[in-house]
C-alpha positions as CSV (number, residue, x, y, z in Angstrom):
1,X,-23.1,-23.1,9.7
2,X,-20.1,-22.3,7.6
3,X,-18.3,-25.6,8.3
4,X,-14.6,-26.0,7.7
5,X,-13.6,-27.0,4.1
6,X,-10.9,-29.3,2.8
7,X,-8.6,-27.1,0.7
8,X,-6.6,-28.6,-2.1
9,X,-2.8,-28.1,-2.3
10,X,-3.3,-26.1,-5.6
11,X,-5.7,-23.6,-4.1
12,X,-3.6,-23.4,-0.9
13,X,-0.7,-21.8,-2.7
14,X,0.4,-18.5,-1.3
15,X,-0.5,-16.2,-4.1
16,X,-4.1,-16.3,-5.2
17,X,-5.6,-15.5,-8.6
18,X,-8.4,-13.0,-7.9
19,X,-11.4,-12.0,-10.1
20,X,-13.8,-9.2,-9.2
21,X,-17.4,-8.8,-10.6
22,X,-18.9,-5.4,-10.2
23,X,-16.6,-2.4,-10.5
24,X,-18.4,0.4,-8.7
25,X,-16.9,2.3,-5.8
26,X,-16.7,-0.7,-3.4
27,X,-14.5,-2.7,-5.8
28,X,-11.8,0.0,-5.5
29,X,-10.9,-1.0,-2.0
30,X,-10.1,-4.6,-3.0
31,X,-8.2,-3.5,-6.1
32,X,-6.1,-1.1,-4.0
33,X,-5.3,-3.8,-1.5
34,X,-4.1,-6.3,-4.1
35,X,-2.2,-3.7,-6.0
36,X,-0.2,-3.0,-2.8
37,X,0.0,-6.6,-1.7
38,X,0.8,-8.5,-4.9
39,X,2.5,-11.3,-3.0
40,X,-0.9,-12.2,-1.6
41,X,-3.0,-12.1,-4.7
42,X,-3.1,-11.1,-8.4
43,X,-6.1,-9.5,-10.0
44,X,-6.6,-11.6,-13.1
45,X,-10.1,-10.6,-14.1
46,X,-12.6,-7.7,-13.8
47,X,-16.2,-7.9,-14.9
48,X,-18.8,-5.2,-15.3
49,X,-21.7,-4.5,-17.7
50,X,-19.8,-1.2,-18.3
51,X,-16.2,-2.4,-19.0
52,X,-15.0,1.2,-19.1
53,X,-15.4,1.3,-15.3
54,X,-13.1,-1.7,-14.9
55,X,-10.5,-0.1,-17.3
56,X,-10.5,3.1,-15.2
57,X,-9.8,1.1,-12.0
58,X,-7.1,-0.9,-13.7
59,X,-5.4,2.3,-15.0
60,X,-5.5,3.9,-11.5
61,X,-3.9,0.9,-9.7
62,X,-1.6,0.0,-12.6
63,X,-2.8,-3.6,-12.8
64,X,-3.4,-5.6,-16.0
65,X,-6.3,-7.9,-15.6
66,X,-8.4,-9.2,-18.4
67,X,-11.7,-7.3,-18.6
68,X,-15.1,-8.9,-19.3
69,X,-18.8,-8.1,-19.3
70,X,-19.9,-11.7,-18.5
71,X,-19.1,-13.5,-15.2
72,X,-19.1,-17.0,-16.6
73,X,-16.7,-16.0,-19.4
74,X,-14.4,-14.3,-16.9
75,X,-14.3,-17.3,-14.6
76,X,-13.7,-19.6,-17.6
77,X,-10.9,-17.6,-19.2
78,X,-9.1,-16.0,-16.2
79,X,-9.3,-19.2,-14.0
80,X,-9.3,-17.5,-10.6
81,X,-9.0,-19.2,-7.3
82,X,-11.3,-16.6,-5.7
83,X,-14.1,-14.3,-6.8
84,X,-15.0,-11.1,-5.1
85,X,-18.6,-10.0,-5.6
86,X,-19.2,-6.3,-5.6
87,X,-22.3,-6.0,-7.7
88,X,-25.4,-4.1,-6.4
89,X,-27.1,-6.0,-3.6
90,X,-29.9,-7.5,-5.7
91,X,-27.3,-9.0,-8.1
92,X,-25.2,-10.9,-5.6
93,X,-26.9,-14.2,-6.1
94,X,-26.0,-15.1,-9.7
95,X,-22.2,-14.5,-9.5
96,X,-21.9,-16.1,-6.0
97,X,-23.7,-19.3,-7.1
98,X,-21.7,-19.4,-10.3
99,X,-18.5,-19.2,-8.5
100,X,-19.4,-21.7,-5.8
101,X,-20.7,-24.2,-8.4
102,X,-17.2,-24.0,-10.0
103,X,-15.6,-24.5,-6.6
104,X,-14.1,-21.0,-6.6
105,X,-13.9,-19.3,-3.3
106,X,-16.3,-16.4,-3.0
107,X,-16.1,-13.2,-1.0
108,X,-19.5,-11.6,-1.3
109,X,-19.9,-8.0,-0.2
110,X,-22.6,-7.4,2.3
111,X,-25.5,-7.8,2.2
112,X,-25.9,-11.5,1.2
113,X,-29.0,-10.8,-0.8
114,X,-32.2,-8.7,-0.7
115,X,-34.6,-11.6,-0.1
116,X,-34.5,-14.8,2.1
117,X,-35.2,-16.8,-1.1
118,X,-32.0,-15.5,-2.7
119,X,-30.1,-16.2,0.5
120,X,-31.3,-19.8,0.3
121,X,-30.0,-20.1,-3.3
122,X,-26.5,-19.1,-2.1
123,X,-26.7,-21.4,0.9
124,X,-27.6,-24.4,-1.2
125,X,-24.6,-23.7,-3.5
126,X,-22.3,-23.1,-0.6
127,X,-23.2,-26.3,1.1
128,X,-22.5,-28.3,-2.0
129,X,-19.3,-26.5,-2.9
130,X,-15.7,-27.4,-1.8
131,X,-15.0,-23.7,-1.8
132,X,-15.3,-21.1,0.9
133,X,-18.2,-18.7,1.0
134,X,-17.2,-15.6,2.9
135,X,-19.6,-12.7,3.6
136,X,-18.1,-9.3,3.7
137,X,-19.4,-7.9,7.1
138,X,-16.3,-5.8,7.4
139,X,-17.4,-4.1,10.7
140,X,-16.6,-7.4,12.5
141,X,-13.0,-6.6,11.7
142,X,-13.0,-3.1,12.9
143,X,-10.7,-2.8,16.0
144,X,-13.3,-1.0,18.0
145,X,-16.1,-3.4,17.4
146,X,-13.7,-6.4,17.7
147,X,-12.6,-5.2,21.1
148,X,-16.2,-4.6,22.2
149,X,-17.1,-8.1,21.2
150,X,-14.1,-9.5,23.2
151,X,-15.2,-7.5,26.3
152,X,-18.8,-8.7,26.0
153,X,-18.1,-12.3,25.2
154,X,-15.5,-12.6,28.1
155,X,-18.2,-11.5,30.5
156,X,-16.2,-8.5,31.7
157,X,-19.5,-6.5,31.8
158,X,-21.4,-9.3,33.4
159,X,-24.8,-10.4,32.1
160,X,-25.9,-8.0,29.3
161,X,-29.3,-6.5,29.6
162,X,-29.4,-3.8,26.9
163,X,-27.5,-2.7,23.8
164,X,-27.9,0.7,22.1
165,X,-26.4,1.1,18.6
166,X,-26.6,4.4,16.7
167,X,-25.4,5.2,13.2
168,X,-25.1,8.7,12.0
169,X,-23.9,9.1,8.4
170,X,-23.5,12.5,6.8
171,X,-22.3,11.0,3.5
172,X,-25.4,8.7,3.5
173,X,-27.3,11.4,1.7
174,X,-25.7,10.2,-1.5
175,X,-27.9,7.1,-1.3
176,X,-30.7,9.2,-2.7
177,X,-28.9,9.6,-6.1
178,X,-27.8,6.0,-6.3
179,X,-29.5,2.6,-6.7
180,X,-29.6,2.2,-2.9
181,X,-32.6,4.6,-2.8
182,X,-34.8,1.9,-4.5
183,X,-36.0,-1.2,-2.8
184,X,-35.9,-3.3,-6.0
185,X,-32.1,-2.9,-6.0
186,X,-31.1,-2.7,-2.4
187,X,-34.1,-3.5,-0.3
188,X,-34.3,0.1,1.1
189,X,-32.0,1.5,3.8
190,X,-33.3,-0.9,6.5
191,X,-31.7,-3.6,4.3
192,X,-28.9,-2.2,2.2
193,X,-27.5,-0.1,5.1
194,X,-28.8,-1.4,8.4
195,X,-27.8,-5.0,7.7
196,X,-24.3,-4.0,8.9
197,X,-25.5,-3.0,12.3
198,X,-28.1,-5.7,12.7
199,X,-25.3,-8.2,12.1
200,X,-23.2,-6.4,14.9
201,X,-26.2,-6.6,17.2
202,X,-26.7,-10.3,16.5
203,X,-23.0,-10.9,17.0
204,X,-22.9,-9.0,20.4
205,X,-26.1,-10.5,21.6
206,X,-24.8,-14.0,20.8
207,X,-28.4,-15.1,20.0
208,X,-31.1,-14.9,17.4
209,X,-33.7,-12.1,17.5
210,X,-37.2,-13.0,18.7
211,X,-39.1,-10.0,17.5
212,X,-38.6,-6.4,16.3
213,X,-40.5,-3.2,16.1
214,X,-39.4,-0.3,13.9
215,X,-40.5,3.2,13.0
216,X,-39.0,5.2,10.1
217,X,-39.6,7.8,7.6
218,X,-38.3,10.2,4.9
219,X,-38.1,13.4,6.9
220,X,-35.7,15.6,4.9
221,X,-35.0,14.4,1.4
222,X,-38.5,15.0,0.1
223,X,-39.3,16.7,-3.2
224,X,-38.3,20.4,-3.1
225,X,-40.1,23.1,-5.0
226,X,-38.3,24.4,-8.1
227,X,-35.6,21.7,-7.8
228,X,-34.4,20.3,-11.1
229,X,-33.8,16.7,-11.7
230,X,-30.0,17.3,-12.2
231,X,-27.9,19.6,-10.1
232,X,-26.2,21.0,-13.1
233,X,-29.5,22.4,-14.4
234,X,-30.9,23.6,-11.0
235,X,-31.8,27.2,-10.3
236,X,-31.2,26.5,-6.6
237,X,-27.6,25.2,-7.0
238,X,-25.9,28.4,-5.7
239,X,-27.8,28.2,-2.4
240,X,-28.2,24.4,-2.0
241,X,-25.8,22.8,0.5
242,X,-26.3,19.5,-1.3
243,X,-25.3,20.8,-4.7
244,X,-23.3,18.1,-6.5
245,X,-20.9,19.8,-8.9
246,X,-20.1,17.2,-11.6
247,X,-17.8,19.6,-13.4
248,X,-15.4,20.0,-10.4
249,X,-11.7,19.5,-10.8
250,X,-10.6,16.4,-8.9
251,X,-8.0,16.8,-6.1
252,X,-6.3,13.5,-6.8
253,X,-6.3,10.5,-9.1
254,X,-8.7,8.5,-7.0
255,X,-11.2,11.3,-6.9
256,X,-10.8,11.7,-10.7
257,X,-11.4,8.0,-11.3
258,X,-14.5,8.0,-9.2
259,X,-15.8,11.0,-11.1
260,X,-15.1,9.3,-14.5
261,X,-16.8,6.1,-13.3
262,X,-20.0,8.1,-12.5
263,X,-19.9,9.8,-15.9
264,X,-19.3,6.4,-17.6
265,X,-22.4,5.0,-16.0
266,X,-24.4,8.0,-17.1
267,X,-23.1,7.8,-20.7
268,X,-24.2,4.2,-20.9
269,X,-27.8,5.1,-20.1
270,X,-27.6,5.3,-16.3
271,X,-29.2,8.0,-14.3
272,X,-27.6,11.5,-14.0
273,X,-24.5,11.3,-11.8
274,X,-25.7,14.6,-10.2
275,X,-29.3,13.4,-9.7
276,X,-31.0,15.7,-7.2
277,X,-31.2,14.2,-3.7
278,X,-34.7,15.7,-3.2
279,X,-36.5,15.3,-6.5
280,X,-35.1,11.8,-7.2
281,X,-37.7,9.0,-7.1
282,X,-37.2,6.9,-4.0
283,X,-39.0,4.5,-1.8
284,X,-36.8,4.4,1.2
285,X,-36.1,6.3,4.5
286,X,-33.6,8.8,5.8
287,X,-34.0,8.0,9.5
288,X,-35.4,5.2,11.6
289,X,-35.4,3.5,15.0
290,X,-35.7,-0.3,15.7
291,X,-36.2,-2.1,19.0
292,X,-35.2,-5.8,19.1
293,X,-35.9,-8.5,21.7
294,X,-33.4,-11.4,21.6
295,X,-34.3,-14.9,22.7
296,X,-31.8,-14.7,25.5
297,X,-33.5,-11.7,27.1
298,X,-31.2,-9.0,25.8
299,X,-33.0,-5.9,24.4
300,X,-31.4,-3.7,21.7
301,X,-32.2,-0.5,20.0
302,X,-30.8,0.8,16.7
303,X,-31.0,4.3,15.3
304,X,-30.2,5.0,11.6
305,X,-30.0,8.6,10.5
306,X,-28.4,10.0,7.3
307,X,-29.4,13.6,8.0
308,X,-26.7,13.8,10.7
309,X,-24.1,16.5,10.8
310,X,-21.2,14.0,11.3
311,X,-20.4,10.4,10.5
312,X,-19.9,7.8,13.3
313,X,-21.3,4.7,14.9
314,X,-21.8,4.5,18.7
315,X,-22.5,1.8,21.1
316,X,-23.8,1.7,24.7
317,X,-23.9,-1.7,26.4
318,X,-25.1,-2.2,30.0
319,X,-24.3,-5.3,31.9
320,X,-24.7,-6.5,35.5
321,X,-21.0,-5.6,36.3
322,X,-20.3,-2.7,34.1
323,X,-21.2,-0.4,31.2
324,X,-19.5,0.2,27.9
325,X,-19.6,3.2,25.6
326,X,-17.8,3.2,22.2
327,X,-17.4,5.6,19.3
328,X,-16.3,4.3,16.0
329,X,-15.2,7.6,14.5
330,X,-13.0,8.4,17.5
331,X,-12.0,4.7,17.9
332,X,-12.5,4.9,21.6
333,X,-14.1,2.7,24.3
334,X,-14.9,3.6,27.9
335,X,-15.8,0.9,30.4
336,X,-17.2,1.8,33.8
337,X,-17.4,-0.7,36.6
338,X,-20.8,-0.7,38.1
339,X,-20.1,-0.6,41.8
340,X,-16.7,1.0,42.0
341,X,-17.3,3.6,39.1
342,X,-13.7,2.8,38.0
343,X,-13.2,3.6,34.4
344,X,-11.0,1.8,31.8
345,X,-10.3,3.5,28.5
346,X,-9.2,2.0,25.2
347,X,-7.8,4.2,22.5
348,X,-7.6,2.3,19.2
349,X,-6.8,5.1,16.8
350,X,-3.5,3.7,15.7
351,X,-5.1,0.4,14.9
352,X,-8.0,2.0,13.0
353,X,-6.3,3.5,10.0
354,X,-7.6,2.6,6.6
355,X,-10.9,1.8,5.0
356,X,-13.8,1.5,7.5
357,X,-11.4,2.1,10.4
358,X,-8.9,-0.5,9.3
359,X,-11.6,-3.2,8.8
360,X,-11.3,-3.6,5.1
361,X,-7.7,-4.9,5.0
362,X,-8.2,-7.1,8.0
363,X,-11.3,-8.7,6.3
364,X,-9.4,-9.4,3.1
365,X,-6.6,-11.0,5.1
366,X,-9.1,-13.1,7.0
367,X,-10.8,-14.2,3.8
368,X,-7.4,-15.3,2.3
369,X,-6.6,-17.2,5.6
370,X,-9.9,-19.1,5.4
371,X,-9.2,-20.0,1.7
372,X,-5.7,-21.2,2.6
373,X,-6.6,-23.2,5.7
374,X,-10.2,-24.1,5.2
375,X,-11.1,-22.6,8.6
376,X,-14.6,-21.4,9.2
377,X,-15.0,-17.8,8.0
378,X,-15.6,-15.1,10.5
379,X,-18.9,-14.4,8.8
380,X,-20.6,-16.6,6.3
381,X,-24.1,-17.6,5.1
382,X,-25.7,-18.2,8.5
383,X,-24.7,-14.8,9.7
384,X,-25.7,-13.3,6.4
385,X,-29.2,-14.8,6.4
386,X,-29.8,-13.8,10.0
387,X,-28.9,-10.1,9.2
388,X,-31.2,-10.1,6.2
389,X,-34.0,-11.6,8.2
390,X,-33.8,-8.9,10.8
391,X,-33.5,-6.2,8.2
392,X,-36.6,-7.4,6.3
393,X,-38.5,-7.6,9.6
394,X,-37.5,-4.0,10.4
395,X,-38.7,-2.8,7.0
396,X,-42.0,-4.7,7.4
397,X,-42.5,-3.3,10.9
398,X,-42.0,0.3,9.8
399,X,-44.3,-0.3,6.8
400,X,-47.1,-1.8,8.9
401,X,-46.6,-0.4,12.4
402,X,-46.7,-4.0,13.7
403,X,-44.3,-6.0,15.9
404,X,-42.8,-8.6,13.7
405,X,-41.9,-12.0,15.1
406,X,-38.9,-13.5,13.4
407,X,-40.3,-17.0,13.2
408,X,-43.1,-15.5,11.0
409,X,-42.6,-14.9,7.2
410,X,-40.9,-11.5,6.5
């Protein structure tokens, strides 16, 4: 899927007109990139239901886009070549389809959608459109993961038997005061968070998943006695390590902008920006383990834990000729040859500077390249749907305790 597209001379010009819908935290990375690489693209439109958020980003990065609260109006009046979709996960469908129907290139942040039905709506629009649909699985562009994929796909480890993927995310605790904590908006952490890693597993396995079993729970961020709804009102705030001080003095302009965006959301009727991680209503997990069997015989495990003391992703891959161990935070890979025990080490720290270990900028450049040339995106609707399918199956398995077969409804 994701066939090459014929690109007109007009849209193949070197400097793109870019519009962004959804101006929460993730939008900032795209705005930062184009404010520093203005020869590659100009931000001509920002859209958000709370326009003040867009104005705050524009002020920070000293850009002058037109600001809207309606996607169709933005596309009509700002006439972009490309649309970047940074809305909450459940709201990816409408702007993506609107952009594609207008033959505007679309970069949609992961995940593609929270249901397979919504994925199908995007696929139908993408197949009919002359524009590119690019799914923002930025981890595929991370130098560590990219090198791991090269080692696996070139058979340097021999025939792969097992893959272990672990994600530990200290900052993940903030999900429990944001929309990600509710399935209606993000599908739960098996979907909104784990889709990244399920995509990587699918990519490394080079095959579709056959079945999955998952177990998960909310072990730590449960209601706490005497905890207030807002940190600012809580009697426990002086002793709570998770106290969120919304009155803090920001250390820099970016931090101040993020703070003001949170307060703008609250002012417009959103939930408290310092919502308690424990007493907040939620229907998701803070840790889980999944076991996946792939159709080519590879077995994979994935651990997700947002109670962890540090933030990293780790991989262990065992093949008939060698074993690989990788750490994303350290940006290192160690390969051990099976019979000789000879070790080969890769240090990718210099390549891994920037957002998501250097992945964000590389992803944007690859998106622009696909738009200019019509080449197949590194990740598009097929990869996006597969990741959502596995994510939904993991959630269903942990809900029911059953092994879920991927050919069955999820």
